[in-house]
PDBQT receptor file of N, H, CA, C and O in Angstrom, charges set to zero:
ATOM      1  N   MET A   1      72.926  -0.617 143.444  1.00  0.00    +0.000 N 
ATOM      2  CA  MET A   1      74.336  -0.339 143.657  1.00  0.00    +0.000 C 
ATOM      3  C   MET A   1      74.982  -1.627 144.145  1.00  0.00    +0.000 C 
ATOM      4  O   MET A   1      74.539  -2.217 145.130  1.00  0.00    +0.000 OA
ATOM      5  N   ASN A   2      76.020  -2.057 143.459  1.00  0.00    +0.000 N 
ATOM      6  H   ASN A   2      76.380  -1.578 142.659  1.00  0.00    +0.000 HD
ATOM      7  CA  ASN A   2      76.646  -3.300 143.909  1.00  0.00    +0.000 C 
ATOM      8  C   ASN A   2      77.552  -3.039 145.105  1.00  0.00    +0.000 C 
ATOM      9  O   ASN A   2      77.818  -1.890 145.458  1.00  0.00    +0.000 OA
ATOM     10  N   ASN A   3      78.022  -4.119 145.723  1.00  0.00    +0.000 N 
ATOM     11  H   ASN A   3      77.806  -5.052 145.436  1.00  0.00    +0.000 HD
ATOM     12  CA  ASN A   3      78.802  -3.982 146.954  1.00  0.00    +0.000 C 
ATOM     13  C   ASN A   3      80.087  -3.205 146.765  1.00  0.00    +0.000 C 
ATOM     14  O   ASN A   3      80.490  -2.459 147.658  1.00  0.00    +0.000 OA
ATOM     15  N   ILE A   4      80.749  -3.364 145.607  1.00  0.00    +0.000 N 
ATOM     16  H   ILE A   4      80.422  -3.970 144.883  1.00  0.00    +0.000 HD
ATOM     17  CA  ILE A   4      82.002  -2.641 145.380  1.00  0.00    +0.000 C 
ATOM     18  C   ILE A   4      81.728  -1.143 145.333  1.00  0.00    +0.000 C 
ATOM     19  O   ILE A   4      82.409  -0.369 146.005  1.00  0.00    +0.000 OA
ATOM     20  N   ASN A   5      80.738  -0.726 144.546  1.00  0.00    +0.000 N 
ATOM     21  H   ASN A   5      80.184  -1.355 144.000  1.00  0.00    +0.000 HD
ATOM     22  CA  ASN A   5      80.414   0.691 144.479  1.00  0.00    +0.000 C 
ATOM     23  C   ASN A   5      79.905   1.207 145.817  1.00  0.00    +0.000 C 
ATOM     24  O   ASN A   5      80.219   2.329 146.214  1.00  0.00    +0.000 OA
ATOM     25  N   GLN A   6      79.126   0.394 146.507  1.00  0.00    +0.000 N 
ATOM     26  H   GLN A   6      78.871  -0.517 146.184  1.00  0.00    +0.000 HD
ATOM     27  CA  GLN A   6      78.607   0.781 147.816  1.00  0.00    +0.000 C 
ATOM     28  C   GLN A   6      79.770   0.996 148.778  1.00  0.00    +0.000 C 
ATOM     29  O   GLN A   6      79.790   1.985 149.511  1.00  0.00    +0.000 OA
ATOM     30  N   ASN A   7      80.725   0.092 148.783  1.00  0.00    +0.000 N 
ATOM     31  H   ASN A   7      80.708  -0.711 148.187  1.00  0.00    +0.000 HD
ATOM     32  CA  ASN A   7      81.885   0.231 149.672  1.00  0.00    +0.000 C 
ATOM     33  C   ASN A   7      82.706   1.459 149.311  1.00  0.00    +0.000 C 
ATOM     34  O   ASN A   7      83.175   2.170 150.199  1.00  0.00    +0.000 OA
ATOM     35  N   ASN A   8      82.889   1.720 148.013  1.00  0.00    +0.000 N 
ATOM     36  H   ASN A   8      82.508   1.142 147.291  1.00  0.00    +0.000 HD
ATOM     37  CA  ASN A   8      83.631   2.902 147.595  1.00  0.00    +0.000 C 
ATOM     38  C   ASN A   8      82.932   4.175 148.042  1.00  0.00    +0.000 C 
ATOM     39  O   ASN A   8      83.570   5.119 148.507  1.00  0.00    +0.000 OA
ATOM     40  N   PHE A   9      81.611   4.187 147.897  1.00  0.00    +0.000 N 
ATOM     41  H   PHE A   9      81.093   3.419 147.519  1.00  0.00    +0.000 HD
ATOM     42  CA  PHE A   9      80.827   5.340 148.301  1.00  0.00    +0.000 C 
ATOM     43  C   PHE A   9      80.989   5.597 149.795  1.00  0.00    +0.000 C 
ATOM     44  O   PHE A   9      81.233   6.728 150.215  1.00  0.00    +0.000 OA
ATOM     45  N   VAL A  10      80.853   4.559 150.579  1.00  0.00    +0.000 N 
ATOM     46  H   VAL A  10      80.655   3.641 150.238  1.00  0.00    +0.000 HD
ATOM     47  CA  VAL A  10      80.989   4.692 152.030  1.00  0.00    +0.000 C 
ATOM     48  C   VAL A  10      82.418   5.114 152.387  1.00  0.00    +0.000 C 
ATOM     49  O   VAL A  10      82.613   5.954 153.265  1.00  0.00    +0.000 OA
ATOM     50  N   ASP A  11      83.403   4.544 151.719  1.00  0.00    +0.000 N 
ATOM     51  H   ASP A  11      83.245   3.861 151.005  1.00  0.00    +0.000 HD
ATOM     52  CA  ASP A  11      84.798   4.935 151.959  1.00  0.00    +0.000 C 
ATOM     53  C   ASP A  11      85.006   6.420 151.685  1.00  0.00    +0.000 C 
ATOM     54  O   ASP A  11      85.660   7.116 152.461  1.00  0.00    +0.000 OA
ATOM     55  N   GLU A  12      84.447   6.901 150.575  1.00  0.00    +0.000 N 
ATOM     56  H   GLU A  12      83.916   6.335 149.945  1.00  0.00    +0.000 HD
ATOM     57  CA  GLU A  12      84.584   8.319 150.231  1.00  0.00    +0.000 C 
ATOM     58  C   GLU A  12      83.890   9.208 151.258  1.00  0.00    +0.000 C 
ATOM     59  O   GLU A  12      84.408  10.264 151.622  1.00  0.00    +0.000 OA
ATOM     60  N   LEU A  13      82.728   8.784 151.719  1.00  0.00    +0.000 N 
ATOM     61  H   LEU A  13      82.307   7.927 151.424  1.00  0.00    +0.000 HD
ATOM     62  CA  LEU A  13      82.045   9.551 152.766  1.00  0.00    +0.000 C 
ATOM     63  C   LEU A  13      82.874   9.592 154.047  1.00  0.00    +0.000 C 
ATOM     64  O   LEU A  13      82.969  10.631 154.700  1.00  0.00    +0.000 OA
ATOM     65  N   ASN A  14      83.466   8.468 154.396  1.00  0.00    +0.000 N 
ATOM     66  H   ASN A  14      83.389   7.624 153.865  1.00  0.00    +0.000 HD
ATOM     67  CA  ASN A  14      84.302   8.415 155.597  1.00  0.00    +0.000 C 
ATOM     68  C   ASN A  14      85.525   9.314 155.457  1.00  0.00    +0.000 C 
ATOM     69  O   ASN A  14      85.911   9.987 156.413  1.00  0.00    +0.000 OA
ATOM     70  N   LYS A  15      86.137   9.330 154.274  1.00  0.00    +0.000 N 
ATOM     71  H   LYS A  15      85.824   8.783 153.498  1.00  0.00    +0.000 HD
ATOM     72  CA  LYS A  15      87.290  10.225 154.038  1.00  0.00    +0.000 C 
ATOM     73  C   LYS A  15      86.871  11.678 154.181  1.00  0.00    +0.000 C 
ATOM     74  O   LYS A  15      87.550  12.476 154.827  1.00  0.00    +0.000 OA
ATOM     75  N   PHE A  16      85.727  12.010 153.561  1.00  0.00    +0.000 N 
ATOM     76  H   PHE A  16      85.175  11.361 153.037  1.00  0.00    +0.000 HD
ATOM     77  CA  PHE A  16      85.230  13.379 153.663  1.00  0.00    +0.000 C 
ATOM     78  C   PHE A  16      85.007  13.763 155.120  1.00  0.00    +0.000 C 
ATOM     79  O   PHE A  16      85.431  14.833 155.557  1.00  0.00    +0.000 OA
ATOM     80  N   ALA A  17      84.346  12.894 155.866  1.00  0.00    +0.000 N 
ATOM     81  H   ALA A  17      84.002  12.025 155.511  1.00  0.00    +0.000 HD
ATOM     82  CA  ALA A  17      84.045  13.183 157.266  1.00  0.00    +0.000 C 
ATOM     83  C   ALA A  17      85.316  13.344 158.089  1.00  0.00    +0.000 C 
ATOM     84  O   ALA A  17      85.384  14.200 158.971  1.00  0.00    +0.000 OA
ATOM     85  N   ALA A  18      86.317  12.527 157.804  1.00  0.00    +0.000 N 
ATOM     86  H   ALA A  18      86.262  11.832 157.087  1.00  0.00    +0.000 HD
ATOM     87  CA  ALA A  18      87.572  12.588 158.564  1.00  0.00    +0.000 C 
ATOM     88  C   ALA A  18      88.316  13.896 158.305  1.00  0.00    +0.000 C 
ATOM     89  O   ALA A  18      88.998  14.411 159.191  1.00  0.00    +0.000 OA
ATOM     90  N   ASN A  19      88.188  14.429 157.102  1.00  0.00    +0.000 N 
ATOM     91  H   ASN A  19      87.634  14.011 156.382  1.00  0.00    +0.000 HD
ATOM     92  CA  ASN A  19      88.932  15.636 156.727  1.00  0.00    +0.000 C 
ATOM     93  C   ASN A  19      88.122  16.919 156.879  1.00  0.00    +0.000 C 
ATOM     94  O   ASN A  19      88.660  18.012 156.700  1.00  0.00    +0.000 OA
ATOM     95  N   TYR A  20      86.840  16.803 157.205  1.00  0.00    +0.000 N 
ATOM     96  H   TYR A  20      86.403  15.915 157.350  1.00  0.00    +0.000 HD
ATOM     97  CA  TYR A  20      85.985  17.979 157.307  1.00  0.00    +0.000 C 
ATOM     98  C   TYR A  20      86.381  18.820 158.504  1.00  0.00    +0.000 C 
ATOM     99  O   TYR A  20      86.575  18.302 159.604  1.00  0.00    +0.000 OA
ATOM    100  N   GLN A  21      86.498  20.106 158.287  1.00  0.00    +0.000 N 
ATOM    101  H   GLN A  21      86.341  20.527 157.394  1.00  0.00    +0.000 HD
ATOM    102  CA  GLN A  21      86.826  21.041 159.357  1.00  0.00    +0.000 C 
ATOM    103  C   GLN A  21      85.630  21.969 159.524  1.00  0.00    +0.000 C 
ATOM    104  O   GLN A  21      85.113  22.492 158.537  1.00  0.00    +0.000 OA
ATOM    105  N   GLY A  22      85.202  22.173 160.710  1.00  0.00    +0.000 N 
ATOM    106  H   GLY A  22      85.622  21.749 161.512  1.00  0.00    +0.000 HD
ATOM    107  CA  GLY A  22      84.076  23.067 160.952  1.00  0.00    +0.000 C 
ATOM    108  C   GLY A  22      82.977  22.367 161.716  1.00  0.00    +0.000 C 
ATOM    109  O   GLY A  22      83.121  21.227 162.157  1.00  0.00    +0.000 OA
ATOM    110  N   ASP A  23      81.880  23.076 161.862  1.00  0.00    +0.000 N 
ATOM    111  H   ASP A  23      81.763  24.002 161.504  1.00  0.00    +0.000 HD
ATOM    112  CA  ASP A  23      80.730  22.565 162.606  1.00  0.00    +0.000 C 
ATOM    113  C   ASP A  23      79.618  22.236 161.614  1.00  0.00    +0.000 C 
ATOM    114  O   ASP A  23      78.937  23.141 161.129  1.00  0.00    +0.000 OA
ATOM    115  N   PRO A  24      79.426  20.959 161.306  1.00  0.00    +0.000 N 
ATOM    116  CA  PRO A  24      78.434  20.600 160.292  1.00  0.00    +0.000 C 
ATOM    117  C   PRO A  24      77.013  21.014 160.663  1.00  0.00    +0.000 C 
ATOM    118  O   PRO A  24      76.233  21.392 159.789  1.00  0.00    +0.000 OA
ATOM    119  N   LYS A  25      76.672  20.947 161.944  1.00  0.00    +0.000 N 
ATOM    120  H   LYS A  25      77.305  20.639 162.653  1.00  0.00    +0.000 HD
ATOM    121  CA  LYS A  25      75.324  21.353 162.355  1.00  0.00    +0.000 C 
ATOM    122  C   LYS A  25      75.108  22.846 162.110  1.00  0.00    +0.000 C 
ATOM    123  O   LYS A  25      74.036  23.264 161.673  1.00  0.00    +0.000 OA
ATOM    124  N   ALA A  26      76.134  23.638 162.396  1.00  0.00    +0.000 N 
ATOM    125  H   ALA A  26      77.005  23.298 162.751  1.00  0.00    +0.000 HD
ATOM    126  CA  ALA A  26      76.040  25.083 162.157  1.00  0.00    +0.000 C 
ATOM    127  C   ALA A  26      75.939  25.371 160.662  1.00  0.00    +0.000 C 
ATOM    128  O   ALA A  26      75.191  26.256 160.248  1.00  0.00    +0.000 OA
ATOM    129  N   GLU A  27      76.688  24.627 159.854  1.00  0.00    +0.000 N 
ATOM    130  H   GLU A  27      77.296  23.908 160.190  1.00  0.00    +0.000 HD
ATOM    131  CA  GLU A  27      76.621  24.798 158.394  1.00  0.00    +0.000 C 
ATOM    132  C   GLU A  27      75.216  24.527 157.880  1.00  0.00    +0.000 C 
ATOM    133  O   GLU A  27      74.678  25.294 157.082  1.00  0.00    +0.000 OA
ATOM    134  N   VAL A  28      74.630  23.434 158.340  1.00  0.00    +0.000 N 
ATOM    135  H   VAL A  28      75.067  22.811 158.988  1.00  0.00    +0.000 HD
ATOM    136  CA  VAL A  28      73.273  23.079 157.912  1.00  0.00    +0.000 C 
ATOM    137  C   VAL A  28      72.289  24.140 158.379  1.00  0.00    +0.000 C 
ATOM    138  O   VAL A  28      71.411  24.549 157.619  1.00  0.00    +0.000 OA
ATOM    139  N   GLN A  29      72.425  24.588 159.614  1.00  0.00    +0.000 N 
ATOM    140  H   GLN A  29      73.138  24.256 160.231  1.00  0.00    +0.000 HD
ATOM    141  CA  GLN A  29      71.523  25.619 160.130  1.00  0.00    +0.000 C 
ATOM    142  C   GLN A  29      71.646  26.901 159.322  1.00  0.00    +0.000 C 
ATOM    143  O   GLN A  29      70.640  27.557 159.048  1.00  0.00    +0.000 OA
ATOM    144  N   ASN A  30      72.862  27.268 158.936  1.00  0.00    +0.000 N 
ATOM    145  H   ASN A  30      73.679  26.736 159.159  1.00  0.00    +0.000 HD
ATOM    146  CA  ASN A  30      73.063  28.453 158.104  1.00  0.00    +0.000 C 
ATOM    147  C   ASN A  30      72.373  28.301 156.754  1.00  0.00    +0.000 C 
ATOM    148  O   ASN A  30      71.767  29.247 156.253  1.00  0.00    +0.000 OA
ATOM    149  N   LEU A  31      72.464  27.110 156.166  1.00  0.00    +0.000 N 
ATOM    150  H   LEU A  31      72.957  26.341 156.574  1.00  0.00    +0.000 HD
ATOM    151  CA  LEU A  31      71.794  26.865 154.889  1.00  0.00    +0.000 C 
ATOM    152  C   LEU A  31      70.282  26.977 155.033  1.00  0.00    +0.000 C 
ATOM    153  O   LEU A  31      69.615  27.553 154.174  1.00  0.00    +0.000 OA
ATOM    154  N   LEU A  32      69.745  26.432 156.108  1.00  0.00    +0.000 N 
ATOM    155  H   LEU A  32      70.287  25.964 156.806  1.00  0.00    +0.000 HD
ATOM    156  CA  LEU A  32      68.310  26.526 156.356  1.00  0.00    +0.000 C 
ATOM    157  C   LEU A  32      67.880  27.975 156.605  1.00  0.00    +0.000 C 
ATOM    158  O   LEU A  32      66.882  28.436 156.051  1.00  0.00    +0.000 OA
ATOM    159  N   ASN A  33      68.632  28.681 157.435  1.00  0.00    +0.000 N 
ATOM    160  H   ASN A  33      69.442  28.307 157.886  1.00  0.00    +0.000 HD
ATOM    161  CA  ASN A  33      68.291  30.064 157.776  1.00  0.00    +0.000 C 
ATOM    162  C   ASN A  33      68.368  30.990 156.572  1.00  0.00    +0.000 C 
ATOM    163  O   ASN A  33      67.578  31.927 156.452  1.00  0.00    +0.000 OA
ATOM    164  N   SER A  34      69.316  30.730 155.680  1.00  0.00    +0.000 N 
ATOM    165  H   SER A  34      69.958  29.969 155.776  1.00  0.00    +0.000 HD
ATOM    166  CA  SER A  34      69.501  31.597 154.515  1.00  0.00    +0.000 C 
ATOM    167  C   SER A  34      68.520  31.271 153.392  1.00  0.00    +0.000 C 
ATOM    168  O   SER A  34      68.388  32.036 152.437  1.00  0.00    +0.000 OA
ATOM    169  N   GLY A  35      67.839  30.145 153.505  1.00  0.00    +0.000 N 
ATOM    170  H   GLY A  35      67.947  29.523 154.280  1.00  0.00    +0.000 HD
ATOM    171  CA  GLY A  35      66.933  29.733 152.441  1.00  0.00    +0.000 C 
ATOM    172  C   GLY A  35      67.619  28.991 151.311  1.00  0.00    +0.000 C 
ATOM    173  O   GLY A  35      66.981  28.643 150.317  1.00  0.00    +0.000 OA
ATOM    174  N   LYS A  36      68.920  28.745 151.455  1.00  0.00    +0.000 N 
ATOM    175  H   LYS A  36      69.437  29.028 152.263  1.00  0.00    +0.000 HD
ATOM    176  CA  LYS A  36      69.654  28.003 150.423  1.00  0.00    +0.000 C 
ATOM    177  C   LYS A  36      69.297  26.522 150.441  1.00  0.00    +0.000 C 
ATOM    178  O   LYS A  36      69.539  25.806 149.470  1.00  0.00    +0.000 OA
ATOM    179  N   MET A  37      68.718  26.067 151.552  1.00  0.00    +0.000 N 
ATOM    180  H   MET A  37      68.521  26.649 152.341  1.00  0.00    +0.000 HD
ATOM    181  CA  MET A  37      68.240  24.685 151.657  1.00  0.00    +0.000 C 
ATOM    182  C   MET A  37      66.839  24.739 152.269  1.00  0.00    +0.000 C 
ATOM    183  O   MET A  37      66.612  25.419 153.270  1.00  0.00    +0.000 OA
ATOM    184  N   SER A  38      65.919  24.023 151.661  1.00  0.00    +0.000 N 
ATOM    185  H   SER A  38      66.104  23.470 150.848  1.00  0.00    +0.000 HD
ATOM    186  CA  SER A  38      64.560  23.965 152.206  1.00  0.00    +0.000 C 
ATOM    187  C   SER A  38      64.487  22.898 153.294  1.00  0.00    +0.000 C 
ATOM    188  O   SER A  38      65.349  22.025 153.392  1.00  0.00    +0.000 OA
ATOM    189  N   GLN A  39      63.440  22.990 154.104  1.00  0.00    +0.000 N 
ATOM    190  H   GLN A  39      62.740  23.699 154.024  1.00  0.00    +0.000 HD
ATOM    191  CA  GLN A  39      63.220  21.981 155.128  1.00  0.00    +0.000 C 
ATOM    192  C   GLN A  39      62.980  20.619 154.482  1.00  0.00    +0.000 C 
ATOM    193  O   GLN A  39      63.384  19.589 155.021  1.00  0.00    +0.000 OA
ATOM    194  N   GLN A  40      62.321  20.622 153.327  1.00  0.00    +0.000 N 
ATOM    195  H   GLN A  40      61.992  21.459 152.889  1.00  0.00    +0.000 HD
ATOM    196  CA  GLN A  40      62.062  19.370 152.603  1.00  0.00    +0.000 C 
ATOM    197  C   GLN A  40      63.376  18.721 152.167  1.00  0.00    +0.000 C 
ATOM    198  O   GLN A  40      63.553  17.511 152.308  1.00  0.00    +0.000 OA
ATOM    199  N   THR A  41      64.300  19.534 151.634  1.00  0.00    +0.000 N 
ATOM    200  H   THR A  41      64.156  20.516 151.519  1.00  0.00    +0.000 HD
ATOM    201  CA  THR A  41      65.601  19.003 151.225  1.00  0.00    +0.000 C 
ATOM    202  C   THR A  41      66.358  18.475 152.436  1.00  0.00    +0.000 C 
ATOM    203  O   THR A  41      66.962  17.404 152.382  1.00  0.00    +0.000 OA
ATOM    204  N   TYR A  42      66.322  19.235 153.528  1.00  0.00    +0.000 N 
ATOM    205  H   TYR A  42      65.832  20.105 153.571  1.00  0.00    +0.000 HD
ATOM    206  CA  TYR A  42      66.990  18.779 154.751  1.00  0.00    +0.000 C 
ATOM    207  C   TYR A  42      66.433  17.427 155.195  1.00  0.00    +0.000 C 
ATOM    208  O   TYR A  42      67.191  16.516 155.529  1.00  0.00    +0.000 OA
ATOM    209  N   SER A  43      65.109  17.304 155.198  1.00  0.00    +0.000 N 
ATOM    210  H   SER A  43      64.493  18.045 154.928  1.00  0.00    +0.000 HD
ATOM    211  CA  SER A  43      64.487  16.057 155.635  1.00  0.00    +0.000 C 
ATOM    212  C   SER A  43      64.910  14.890 154.758  1.00  0.00    +0.000 C 
ATOM    213  O   SER A  43      65.195  13.800 155.255  1.00  0.00    +0.000 OA
ATOM    214  N   ARG A  44      64.950  15.122 153.464  1.00  0.00    +0.000 N 
ATOM    215  H   ARG A  44      64.719  16.007 153.060  1.00  0.00    +0.000 HD
ATOM    216  CA  ARG A  44      65.348  14.064 152.534  1.00  0.00    +0.000 C 
ATOM    217  C   ARG A  44      66.813  13.668 152.758  1.00  0.00    +0.000 C 
ATOM    218  O   ARG A  44      67.136  12.480 152.781  1.00  0.00    +0.000 OA
ATOM    219  N   LEU A  45      67.691  14.653 152.921  1.00  0.00    +0.000 N 
ATOM    220  H   LEU A  45      67.429  15.618 152.902  1.00  0.00    +0.000 HD
ATOM    221  CA  LEU A  45      69.102  14.356 153.167  1.00  0.00    +0.000 C 
ATOM    222  C   LEU A  45      69.300  13.657 154.503  1.00  0.00    +0.000 C 
ATOM    223  O   LEU A  45      70.156  12.782 154.630  1.00  0.00    +0.000 OA
ATOM    224  N   ASN A  46      68.515  14.039 155.492  1.00  0.00    +0.000 N 
ATOM    225  H   ASN A  46      67.819  14.750 155.388  1.00  0.00    +0.000 HD
ATOM    226  CA  ASN A  46      68.593  13.399 156.801  1.00  0.00    +0.000 C 
ATOM    227  C   ASN A  46      68.183  11.931 156.705  1.00  0.00    +0.000 C 
ATOM    228  O   ASN A  46      68.810  11.070 157.323  1.00  0.00    +0.000 OA
ATOM    229  N   GLN A  47      67.139  11.645 155.936  1.00  0.00    +0.000 N 
ATOM    230  H   GLN A  47      66.630  12.345 155.435  1.00  0.00    +0.000 HD
ATOM    231  CA  GLN A  47      66.730  10.256 155.718  1.00  0.00    +0.000 C 
ATOM    232  C   GLN A  47      67.848   9.464 155.049  1.00  0.00    +0.000 C 
ATOM    233  O   GLN A  47      68.129   8.325 155.419  1.00  0.00    +0.000 OA
ATOM    234  N   MET A  48      68.486  10.092 154.048  1.00  0.00    +0.000 N 
ATOM    235  H   MET A  48      68.258  11.018 153.747  1.00  0.00    +0.000 HD
ATOM    236  CA  MET A  48      69.595   9.418 153.355  1.00  0.00    +0.000 C 
ATOM    237  C   MET A  48      70.729   9.118 154.322  1.00  0.00    +0.000 C 
ATOM    238  O   MET A  48      71.262   8.009 154.343  1.00  0.00    +0.000 OA
ATOM    239  N   ALA A  49      71.090  10.105 155.115  1.00  0.00    +0.000 N 
ATOM    240  H   ALA A  49      70.657  11.006 155.098  1.00  0.00    +0.000 HD
ATOM    241  CA  ALA A  49      72.202   9.935 156.054  1.00  0.00    +0.000 C 
ATOM    242  C   ALA A  49      71.912   8.822 157.054  1.00  0.00    +0.000 C 
ATOM    243  O   ALA A  49      72.783   8.003 157.346  1.00  0.00    +0.000 OA
ATOM    244  N   ASN A  50      70.699   8.793 157.572  1.00  0.00    +0.000 N 
ATOM    245  H   ASN A  50      69.991   9.459 157.334  1.00  0.00    +0.000 HD
ATOM    246  CA  ASN A  50      70.331   7.734 158.521  1.00  0.00    +0.000 C 
ATOM    247  C   ASN A  50      70.395   6.365 157.862  1.00  0.00    +0.000 C 
ATOM    248  O   ASN A  50      70.868   5.404 158.469  1.00  0.00    +0.000 OA
ATOM    249  N   ALA A  51      69.923   6.272 156.624  1.00  0.00    +0.000 N 
ATOM    250  H   ALA A  51      69.539   7.052 156.131  1.00  0.00    +0.000 HD
ATOM    251  CA  ALA A  51      69.960   4.990 155.918  1.00  0.00    +0.000 C 
ATOM    252  C   ALA A  51      71.396   4.550 155.674  1.00  0.00    +0.000 C 
ATOM    253  O   ALA A  51      71.722   3.374 155.829  1.00  0.00    +0.000 OA
ATOM    254  N   ILE A  52      72.255   5.491 155.292  1.00  0.00    +0.000 N 
ATOM    255  H   ILE A  52      71.989   6.447 155.166  1.00  0.00    +0.000 HD
ATOM    256  CA  ILE A  52      73.668   5.159 155.044  1.00  0.00    +0.000 C 
ATOM    257  C   ILE A  52      74.325   4.689 156.343  1.00  0.00    +0.000 C 
ATOM    258  O   ILE A  52      75.056   3.699 156.349  1.00  0.00    +0.000 OA
ATOM    259  N   GLN A  53      74.063   5.401 157.439  1.00  0.00    +0.000 N 
ATOM    260  H   GLN A  53      73.469   6.205 157.434  1.00  0.00    +0.000 HD
ATOM    261  CA  GLN A  53      74.643   5.002 158.729  1.00  0.00    +0.000 C 
ATOM    262  C   GLN A  53      74.189   3.613 159.139  1.00  0.00    +0.000 C 
ATOM    263  O   GLN A  53      74.928   2.882 159.800  1.00  0.00    +0.000 OA
ATOM    264  N   ASN A  54      72.984   3.252 158.751  1.00  0.00    +0.000 N 
ATOM    265  H   ASN A  54      72.384   3.846 158.215  1.00  0.00    +0.000 HD
ATOM    266  CA  ASN A  54      72.457   1.931 159.088  1.00  0.00    +0.000 C 
ATOM    267  C   ASN A  54      72.816   0.879 158.048  1.00  0.00    +0.000 C 
ATOM    268  O   ASN A  54      72.388  -0.270 158.156  1.00  0.00    +0.000 OA
ATOM    269  N   GLY A  55      73.597   1.259 157.041  1.00  0.00    +0.000 N 
ATOM    270  H   GLY A  55      73.945   2.192 156.953  1.00  0.00    +0.000 HD
ATOM    271  CA  GLY A  55      74.047   0.309 156.029  1.00  0.00    +0.000 C 
ATOM    272  C   GLY A  55      72.987  -0.054 155.011  1.00  0.00    +0.000 C 
ATOM    273  O   GLY A  55      73.108  -1.077 154.336  1.00  0.00    +0.000 OA
ATOM    274  N   ASN A  56      71.953   0.757 154.885  1.00  0.00    +0.000 N 
ATOM    275  H   ASN A  56      71.854   1.588 155.433  1.00  0.00    +0.000 HD
ATOM    276  CA  ASN A  56      70.874   0.456 153.958  1.00  0.00    +0.000 C 
ATOM    277  C   ASN A  56      70.949   1.396 152.757  1.00  0.00    +0.000 C 
ATOM    278  O   ASN A  56      70.255   2.412 152.706  1.00  0.00    +0.000 OA
ATOM    279  N   MET A  57      71.798   1.046 151.795  1.00  0.00    +0.000 N 
ATOM    280  H   MET A  57      72.362   0.221 151.837  1.00  0.00    +0.000 HD
ATOM    281  CA  MET A  57      72.004   1.893 150.621  1.00  0.00    +0.000 C 
ATOM    282  C   MET A  57      70.757   1.967 149.753  1.00  0.00    +0.000 C 
ATOM    283  O   MET A  57      70.496   3.005 149.146  1.00  0.00    +0.000 OA
ATOM    284  N   ILE A  58      69.992   0.906 149.681  1.00  0.00    +0.000 N 
ATOM    285  H   ILE A  58      70.203   0.062 150.174  1.00  0.00    +0.000 HD
ATOM    286  CA  ILE A  58      68.778   0.930 148.851  1.00  0.00    +0.000 C 
ATOM    287  C   ILE A  58      67.800   1.959 149.401  1.00  0.00    +0.000 C 
ATOM    288  O   ILE A  58      67.200   2.724 148.646  1.00  0.00    +0.000 OA
ATOM    289  N   GLN A  59      67.648   1.971 150.701  1.00  0.00    +0.000 N 
ATOM    290  H   GLN A  59      68.136   1.349 151.315  1.00  0.00    +0.000 HD
ATOM    291  CA  GLN A  59      66.762   2.971 151.331  1.00  0.00    +0.000 C 
ATOM    292  C   GLN A  59      67.323   4.368 151.098  1.00  0.00    +0.000 C 
ATOM    293  O   GLN A  59      66.559   5.301 150.851  1.00  0.00    +0.000 OA
ATOM    294  N   ALA A  60      68.636   4.530 151.172  1.00  0.00    +0.000 N 
ATOM    295  H   ALA A  60      69.256   3.772 151.373  1.00  0.00    +0.000 HD
ATOM    296  CA  ALA A  60      69.258   5.849 150.943  1.00  0.00    +0.000 C 
ATOM    297  C   ALA A  60      68.975   6.332 149.540  1.00  0.00    +0.000 C 
ATOM    298  O   ALA A  60      68.624   7.494 149.337  1.00  0.00    +0.000 OA
ATOM    299  N   ILE A  61      69.125   5.444 148.564  1.00  0.00    +0.000 N 
ATOM    300  H   ILE A  61      69.409   4.499 148.729  1.00  0.00    +0.000 HD
ATOM    301  CA  ILE A  61      68.884   5.813 147.178  1.00  0.00    +0.000 C 
ATOM    302  C   ILE A  61      67.399   6.117 146.976  1.00  0.00    +0.000 C 
ATOM    303  O   ILE A  61      67.058   7.070 146.275  1.00  0.00    +0.000 OA
ATOM    304  N   ALA A  62      66.529   5.337 147.567  1.00  0.00    +0.000 N 
ATOM    305  H   ALA A  62      66.806   4.563 148.137  1.00  0.00    +0.000 HD
ATOM    306  CA  ALA A  62      65.090   5.554 147.434  1.00  0.00    +0.000 C 
ATOM    307  C   ALA A  62      64.709   6.918 148.020  1.00  0.00    +0.000 C 
ATOM    308  O   ALA A  62      63.848   7.609 147.476  1.00  0.00    +0.000 OA
ATOM    309  N   SER A  63      65.342   7.298 149.114  1.00  0.00    +0.000 N 
ATOM    310  H   SER A  63      66.042   6.736 149.556  1.00  0.00    +0.000 HD
ATOM    311  CA  SER A  63      65.006   8.593 149.724  1.00  0.00    +0.000 C 
ATOM    312  C   SER A  63      65.455   9.750 148.853  1.00  0.00    +0.000 C 
ATOM    313  O   SER A  63      64.914  10.850 148.964  1.00  0.00    +0.000 OA
ATOM    314  N   MET A  64      66.441   9.521 147.983  1.00  0.00    +0.000 N 
ATOM    315  H   MET A  64      66.880   8.628 147.893  1.00  0.00    +0.000 HD
ATOM    316  CA  MET A  64      66.848  10.548 147.035  1.00  0.00    +0.000 C 
ATOM    317  C   MET A  64      65.697  10.924 146.113  1.00  0.00    +0.000 C 
ATOM    318  O   MET A  64      65.602  12.060 145.651  1.00  0.00    +0.000 OA
ATOM    319  N   PHE A  65      64.836   9.969 145.856  1.00  0.00    +0.000 N 
ATOM    320  H   PHE A  65      64.913   9.046 146.232  1.00  0.00    +0.000 HD
ATOM    321  CA  PHE A  65      63.730  10.162 144.925  1.00  0.00    +0.000 C 
ATOM    322  C   PHE A  65      62.407  10.349 145.678  1.00  0.00    +0.000 C 
ATOM    323  O   PHE A  65      61.332  10.244 145.088  1.00  0.00    +0.000 OA
ATOM    324  N   GLY A  66      62.493  10.622 146.963  1.00  0.00    +0.000 N 
ATOM    325  H   GLY A  66      63.367  10.707 147.442  1.00  0.00    +0.000 HD
ATOM    326  CA  GLY A  66      61.304  10.903 147.750  1.00  0.00    +0.000 C 
ATOM    327  C   GLY A  66      60.420   9.701 148.021  1.00  0.00    +0.000 C 
ATOM    328  O   GLY A  66      59.208   9.839 148.186  1.00  0.00    +0.000 OA
ATOM    329  N   ARG A  67      61.016   8.537 148.067  1.00  0.00    +0.000 N 
ATOM    330  H   ARG A  67      62.000   8.425 147.933  1.00  0.00    +0.000 HD
ATOM    331  CA  ARG A  67      60.235   7.320 148.299  1.00  0.00    +0.000 C 
ATOM    332  C   ARG A  67      60.476   6.766 149.675  1.00  0.00    +0.000 C 
ATOM    333  O   ARG A  67      59.898   5.742 150.038  1.00  0.00    +0.000 OA
TER     334      ARG A  67
């Protein structure tokens, strides 16, 4: 992912976060409790989120593929 696309992606995530209404932790817990999200999927998404927060897009993309 080049820097322009990476910056756009991060910008879009920031816009989403700024406009999100509700409790994201409760939403995730509801998905886990209902079985709509597996623990494995949660773990993978959590790895992606941590990588994005740390500015490591390559690691985020790699975690999408379980690497």
